[in-house]
C-alpha positions as CSV (number, residue, x, y, z in Angstrom):
1,M,3.8,-13.0,28.8
2,N,3.6,-11.5,32.0
3,R,0.6,-11.8,34.7
4,K,-0.5,-8.2,33.9
5,H,-1.0,-9.2,30.4
6,L,-2.8,-12.5,31.1
7,I,-5.3,-10.7,33.0
8,A,-5.8,-8.4,30.8
9,G,-6.2,-10.5,27.9
10,A,-8.7,-12.8,29.9
11,A,-10.8,-9.5,30.6
12,L,-10.8,-8.6,26.8
13,A,-11.6,-12.3,26.0
14,F,-14.7,-12.0,28.5
15,G,-15.5,-8.9,27.2
16,C,-16.3,-10.3,23.7
17,W,-17.9,-13.2,24.9
18,A,-20.3,-11.1,27.3
19,G,-20.9,-8.9,24.5
20,V,-22.4,-11.6,22.0
21,Q,-24.0,-13.5,25.2
22,G,-25.9,-9.9,26.3
23,G,-27.4,-9.4,22.7
24,E,-24.8,-6.8,21.5
25,A,-24.1,-7.7,17.5
26,P,-20.7,-9.2,18.0
27,R,-18.1,-7.0,15.8
28,I,-15.6,-8.0,13.4
29,V,-12.7,-5.2,12.8
30,C,-10.9,-4.8,9.3
31,F,-7.5,-3.7,10.5
32,G,-5.2,-2.5,7.7
33,D,-3.8,-0.1,5.4
34,S,-5.1,1.6,2.1
35,L,-6.3,-1.9,0.8
36,T,-8.5,-1.9,3.6
37,S,-9.6,1.8,3.7
38,C,-9.9,2.2,-0.2
39,G,-13.1,2.0,-2.2
40,G,-14.9,5.0,-1.3
41,E,-18.1,5.6,1.0
42,G,-20.1,2.1,0.8
43,G,-17.5,0.7,-1.4
44,R,-14.5,-0.7,1.0
45,Y,-14.5,-4.3,1.1
46,S,-15.4,-4.1,5.0
47,D,-18.8,-2.7,3.6
48,M,-19.3,-5.7,1.4
49,L,-18.7,-8.0,4.2
50,Q,-21.2,-6.3,6.4
51,Q,-24.0,-6.5,3.7
52,S,-23.2,-10.3,4.0
53,L,-22.9,-10.6,7.6
54,P,-25.7,-8.6,8.8
55,G,-25.8,-10.4,12.1
56,Y,-22.0,-8.4,13.0
57,V,-21.1,-5.2,13.0
58,V,-18.2,-4.8,10.7
59,V,-15.5,-2.3,11.6
60,N,-13.1,-0.5,9.2
61,S,-9.8,0.1,10.6
62,G,-7.7,1.0,7.8
63,V,-5.5,3.9,7.5
64,S,-3.8,4.5,4.3
65,G,0.0,4.1,4.6
66,D,0.2,2.3,7.3
67,T,2.9,-0.2,8.3
68,L,3.1,-3.0,10.5
69,A,4.8,-0.6,12.9
70,G,2.2,1.7,12.9
71,G,-0.6,-1.1,13.1
72,L,0.9,-2.3,16.4
73,A,1.5,1.6,17.7
74,R,-2.5,2.0,17.2
75,I,-3.7,-1.7,17.9
76,D,-5.5,-0.6,21.2
77,S,-7.7,2.4,19.7
78,A,-8.2,0.7,16.5
79,V,-9.0,-3.0,17.3
80,L,-9.1,-3.8,21.2
81,K,-11.2,-1.3,22.3
82,H,-14.0,-2.6,20.0
83,R,-13.8,-6.3,21.5
84,P,-14.3,-8.2,18.3
85,V,-14.9,-11.6,17.9
86,C,-12.7,-11.7,14.8
87,V,-10.0,-9.2,13.4
88,I,-9.0,-9.4,9.8
89,V,-5.2,-8.2,9.7
90,G,-4.3,-6.8,6.2
91,L,-0.9,-5.1,6.6
92,G,2.9,-5.4,5.3
93,A,2.2,-4.0,1.7
94,N,3.8,-0.6,2.5
95,D,6.6,-2.2,4.5
96,Y,7.1,-4.2,1.3
97,W,7.3,-1.2,-1.2
98,R,9.4,0.9,1.2
99,R,12.0,-1.8,2.1
100,K,13.2,0.6,4.9
101,R,13.1,-2.4,7.6
102,S,14.4,-5.7,7.7
103,L,12.3,-8.7,7.6
104,D,13.2,-9.6,11.4
105,D,12.1,-6.4,12.3
106,L,8.5,-6.8,10.5
107,K,8.4,-10.2,12.1
108,R,8.5,-8.6,15.4
109,D,5.6,-6.6,14.8
110,Y,3.4,-8.6,13.0
111,E,3.6,-11.3,15.9
112,A,2.9,-8.7,18.6
113,I,-0.1,-7.6,16.7
114,V,-1.3,-11.4,16.0
115,S,-0.5,-12.3,19.6
116,R,-2.1,-9.6,21.3
117,C,-5.3,-10.2,19.4
118,H,-4.7,-13.9,19.9
119,D,-4.5,-13.4,23.6
120,A,-7.4,-11.3,23.9
121,G,-9.5,-13.9,22.8
122,M,-10.3,-13.0,19.3
123,R,-9.9,-15.2,16.1
124,V,-7.4,-13.7,13.6
125,L,-7.8,-13.8,9.6
126,I,-4.6,-12.5,8.0
127,I,-5.1,-11.4,4.4
128,S,-2.0,-11.1,2.1
129,C,-1.0,-10.1,-1.3
130,F,2.3,-12.3,-0.8
131,G,1.3,-15.8,0.4
132,N,1.6,-17.3,-2.8
133,D,5.3,-16.3,-3.4
134,R,8.2,-18.6,-2.3
135,V,11.9,-18.2,-1.7
136,P,13.8,-19.4,-5.4
137,D,15.7,-22.9,-5.0
138,G,19.2,-22.1,-4.1
139,V,18.2,-18.2,-2.8
140,R,18.7,-17.4,1.0
141,I,16.7,-14.4,1.9
142,D,18.6,-12.0,4.5
143,F,16.2,-11.5,7.2
144,G,18.4,-9.1,9.1
145,R,19.3,-6.6,6.5
146,P,16.9,-3.9,5.0
147,G,16.6,-2.8,1.4
148,I,16.7,-6.6,0.1
149,P,15.2,-7.0,-3.3
150,L,11.3,-6.6,-3.3
151,E,11.2,-10.3,-4.3
152,H,12.8,-11.3,-1.4
153,Y,10.6,-9.1,0.6
154,A,7.5,-10.6,-0.8
155,A,8.7,-14.4,-0.1
156,G,9.9,-13.2,3.4
157,L,6.7,-12.1,4.2
158,A,5.1,-15.2,3.1
159,A,7.0,-17.0,5.3
160,I,6.3,-14.9,8.0
161,E,2.5,-15.1,7.5
162,R,2.7,-19.0,7.3
163,E,4.4,-19.2,10.4
164,L,2.0,-17.2,12.3
165,V,-0.9,-19.2,11.0
166,R,0.7,-22.2,12.3
167,K,1.5,-20.8,15.3
168,Y,-1.6,-19.0,16.3
169,S,-4.2,-21.1,14.3
170,C,-5.2,-18.3,12.3
171,G,-7.1,-18.2,9.0
172,Y,-5.5,-17.5,6.0
173,V,-6.2,-15.6,2.6
174,P,-2.8,-15.9,0.8
175,D,-3.9,-13.6,-2.0
176,M,-6.8,-11.0,-1.3
177,Q,-6.5,-9.5,-5.1
178,C,-6.4,-13.0,-6.7
179,G,-10.1,-12.4,-8.1
180,I,-9.3,-9.1,-9.5
181,L,-6.0,-9.7,-11.7
182,P,-4.6,-8.4,-13.8
183,K,-4.3,-4.9,-12.3
184,G,-5.4,-1.6,-14.4
185,R,-8.8,-2.9,-15.5
186,S,-11.0,0.4,-15.1
187,D,-14.0,-1.8,-14.2
188,L,-12.3,-3.0,-11.0
189,W,-9.2,-0.6,-10.2
190,H,-9.6,2.7,-8.8
191,D,-5.6,2.8,-9.6
192,R,-3.0,0.4,-10.4
193,N,-2.8,-0.7,-6.6
194,H,-6.3,0.1,-5.2
195,P,-9.7,-1.7,-6.1
196,N,-12.7,0.2,-6.8
197,A,-16.1,-0.6,-5.1
198,A,-16.7,-3.4,-8.0
199,G,-13.1,-4.8,-7.1
200,N,-13.8,-4.9,-3.4
201,R,-16.8,-6.7,-4.0
202,I,-14.9,-9.4,-5.1
203,V,-12.3,-9.0,-2.6
204,A,-14.8,-9.4,0.1
205,D,-16.2,-12.7,-1.6
206,T,-12.6,-13.9,-1.7
207,L,-12.4,-13.5,2.1
208,L,-15.6,-14.4,3.3
209,P,-15.3,-18.2,3.1
210,E,-12.2,-18.3,5.3
211,L,-13.9,-15.3,7.5
212,R,-17.0,-17.9,7.9
213,K,-14.5,-20.4,9.5
214,L,-13.6,-18.3,12.2
215,L,-17.2,-17.1,13.2
216,P,-19.5,-18.1,15.6
217,P,-22.4,-19.7,14.1
218,T,-25.2,-18.2,15.9
219,A,-25.0,-14.6,14.9
220,E,-25.8,-14.9,11.2
């Protein structure tokens, strides 16, 4: 990282700290795709987190259809401008479904997102749908080629996430939807891929213990 980026990161980190010390409610940004934006008015998992964390302002920066490249392109306006103490990163599902880019390309974007947040003084919580997937014995995943099988994408994304968690001391929820399986239940799912408000209540409860570990204890 060059000197310009170090100075900018230090300024953002000071801004996060100064906001908390100055009496502003600290912010949490939920940064992701349709799994972050779905649920309707008051029914997103971010809305449920807001109810559970009244000492914080929870900002929803979810965009339906977003990818890791799209997230990186909008990180300044969607995350950094809010100067949050913590950012929840939930991206990669659309990259998985589309299979248009290699895992190496996805890793570069993923790490750029996490490192920029980390260098700005934010704590990072990575939330996933793939974190429990593993490479089958004897199978070698080609990280350099797009269009590989879906199960290889899932295992590859999980490996990328685990590496980033270790490298940047992130929090991690390997399966944000583990509490609302199987898919398709009309009481918890809007459609086959997106929870409704009741499902998002469970998603929020799944994220909350890991999120609390990253938050300053004085704001609640």
